[in-house]
C-alpha positions, 0 to 999 in steps of 0.5 A, spaced: 141 804 616 140 799 610 143 792 610 150 792 608 157 789 610 157 792 617 150 788 618 154 782 618 160 785 622 156 787 628 152 780 628 158 776 627 164 779 629 161 783 635 156 778 637 150 782 637 144 778 639 140 781 633 141 787 628 135 790 626 136 794 619 132 800 617 132 803 610 132 801 603 132 794 601 139 792 598 138 785 594 146 783 595 146 783 602 142 777 606 136 779 610 138 780 618 138 773 622 138 771 629 132 775 631 133 782 627 128 785 622 129 789 616 124 795 616 124 798 609 124 806 609 127 811 605 130 816 609 128 821 605 121 821 607 123 821 615 119 827 616 113 824 614 110 821 621 106 815 617 113 813 614 116 812 622 116 804 624 114 803 631 121 801 633 125 804 638 130 802 645 136 801 641 143 802 644 146 804 637 144 806 631 150 806 625 149 810 619 155 807 615 156 811 608 148 813 608 148 820 609 151 823 603 146 819 599 140 823 602 136 829 599 134 830 606 138 835 611 143 831 616 140 834 622 133 832 620 135 825 618 140 824 625 134 827 629 129 822 626 134 816 627 136 819 634 128 818 636 130 810 636 135 811 641 135 810 648 137 816 652 144 815 653 144 811 646 149 812 641 149 814 633 155 813 629 155 816 622 161 815 617 161 819 611 166 821 606 170 828 607 167 833 603 174 837 604 178 831 603 185 833 599 183 830 592 177 834 592 180 840 594 185 839 588 179 838 583 176 844 585 182 848 585 183 845 578 176 848 576 173 841 576 167 839 581 169 836 587 164 830 586 159 828 581 153 831 578 147 832 582 143 826 581 136 826 578 133 821 582 132 818 589 135 811 587 141 812 592 146 810 588 149 817 587 152 822 593 147 828 593 151 832 598 158 830 602 159 834 609 165 836 613 167 835 620 164 842 622 158 840 618 157 834 621 158 836 628 153 842 627 148 837 624 148 833 630 147 839 635 141 841 631 138 834 632 139 835 639 145 830 640 151 831 644 158 830 640 162 825 643 168 825 637 169 826 630 175 823 627 178 823 620 181 817 617 183 815 610 179 808 611 177 807 604 182 802 601 188 799 604 195 798 603 201 803 604 198 809 600 192 809 605 197 809 611 201 814 608 195 819 607 193 818 614 201 820 617 202 826 612 195 829 611 192 833 616 185 830 619 181 835 615 184 833 608 183 825 610 178 821 606 173 819 611 169 822 617 167 818 623 162 822 628 160 819 634 154 822 637 150 821 644 142 822 645 142 826 652 140 822 658 136 827 660 132 832 655 136 839 654 132 845 656 130 850 651 
């Protein structure tokens, strides 16, 4: 969702034939090439039918460090994005963990665990971070099957991060990666 480092990684390292991008235009990243397209859309507007691009048929949708920047609820956004997937396709959501240890310590010290609520929709600030349980619940509410939710301290590199993953329980690690699948057969109400 939006051009970024992951766009280049998918294209170059994984040999993706084409990587389409849906989201805001990020000038520091080159537009997709190799047949990919950039569909400009503010995901905060995903509830507006006229905002929906006429695309679909994807096997994978990736939201890497996106959902925490949105004013829309995660179930709404994830349901919108899942609509672009083929039945059986996957949605991968990567986001900071709202329950990470350093955020718990800030809260225990009487300080807010994250920054102030942004006054605009620029996307530069985190609006709301989520826990693993919240991501799972949002995925289910969006009609998706939960495949896996993993917690890891994948921000940064080096021995301190490696120590954090060995010592911290999963619920206190820095980041979350949730994998969802669009059901092959629509669920019955």
